[in-house]
C-alpha positions in Angstrom: 29.2 105.4 -59.8 27.1 103.7 -57.2 26.3 100.0 -57.3 23.1 98.8 -55.7 22.3 95.1 -55.0 19.0 94.1 -53.7 18.2 90.8 -51.8 15.5 89.3 -49.7 12.7 88.8 -52.2 10.8 85.6 -52.6 7.4 83.8 -52.4 5.3 84.5 -49.3 1.7 83.7 -48.4 -0.8 86.6 -47.8 -0.4 88.0 -44.4 3.3 87.0 -44.3 6.4 89.2 -44.0 9.6 89.8 -46.0 12.6 92.0 -45.3 14.3 93.4 -48.4 17.9 94.7 -48.2 19.8 96.9 -50.6 23.6 97.2 -50.3 25.3 100.3 -51.8 28.9 100.3 -52.9 31.2 102.4 -55.0 31.1 106.2 -54.7 28.6 106.4 -51.9 29.4 109.8 -50.5 26.8 112.5 -50.8 23.9 110.0 -51.2 21.1 112.1 -49.6 18.1 109.8 -50.2 17.4 106.1 -50.8 14.2 104.6 -51.7 12.3 101.4 -52.7 10.1 101.3 -55.8 8.1 98.5 -57.3 6.9 97.6 -60.7 4.2 95.0 -61.4 3.6 93.6 -64.9 1.8 96.2 -67.1 1.8 98.8 -64.4 3.9 101.9 -63.9 6.8 102.0 -61.6 5.6 103.1 -58.1 7.6 104.8 -55.3 6.9 102.7 -52.2 9.1 104.3 -49.5 11.8 106.9 -49.3 14.2 107.9 -46.6 16.2 111.1 -46.6 18.6 112.6 -44.1 16.8 115.1 -41.9 13.4 114.6 -43.4 10.3 112.6 -42.7 10.2 109.2 -44.3 7.7 108.8 -47.2 5.4 105.9 -47.8 2.8 105.3 -50.5 -0.7 105.2 -49.1 -1.1 101.6 -50.1 1.7 100.5 -47.7 1.4 102.8 -44.8 1.3 101.0 -41.5 2.6 97.8 -43.1 6.0 98.6 -44.5 8.9 100.3 -42.8 12.0 101.7 -44.4 15.3 102.0 -42.6 18.9 102.9 -43.4 22.1 101.7 -41.8 24.8 104.3 -42.6 27.5 102.1 -41.1 26.7 99.2 -43.4 25.6 101.3 -46.4 22.3 99.5 -46.6 18.7 100.4 -46.9 16.1 97.9 -45.8 12.3 97.5 -46.3 10.4 95.5 -43.7 7.2 94.4 -45.3 4.4 93.0 -43.0 0.9 91.8 -43.7 1.7 91.3 -47.3 -1.1 91.2 -49.9 -1.3 89.7 -53.4 -1.3 93.3 -54.8 2.1 93.8 -53.3 3.6 91.3 -55.8 6.1 93.1 -58.0 9.8 93.6 -58.7 11.2 95.8 -56.0 14.0 98.1 -56.9 16.3 100.1 -54.8 17.4 103.6 -55.7 19.9 106.1 -54.4 20.0 109.8 -55.1 23.4 111.4 -55.1 24.2 115.1 -55.1 25.1 116.4 -58.6 25.0 112.8 -60.0 21.3 111.9 -60.2 19.6 108.6 -59.3 21.1 105.2 -59.4 19.1 101.9 -59.6 19.5 98.4 -58.6 18.5 95.4 -60.7 15.5 94.5 -58.5 14.3 91.6 -56.5 11.0 89.7 -57.1 8.3 89.6 -54.4 5.4 87.3 -55.0 2.5 87.1 -52.5 0.4 84.1 -53.2 -1.3 81.2 -51.5 
């Protein structure tokens, strides 16, 4: 089992920045990809950014140039730096981890609200 705990969400004004962090614990060997997703009320869950060993990072078109995903293998964390935030970025942000032969694990999520 892999446990994922997100932190760093909150309320920010349009144009502001937030940095989300996701800490992985438990059976973390063979995690080959980690990602951030988001889900706004009455909308489908959306993949925001993904980082994989030996592959190019993926970003949704809506966040390219504003968000940056990074992974710290020593600390077992994945972070999402979010700049120039817009009201449409408001959502619950969830961390995921893909593990070989075990599928995908999810965190509980952290709320991001962009509002003046």
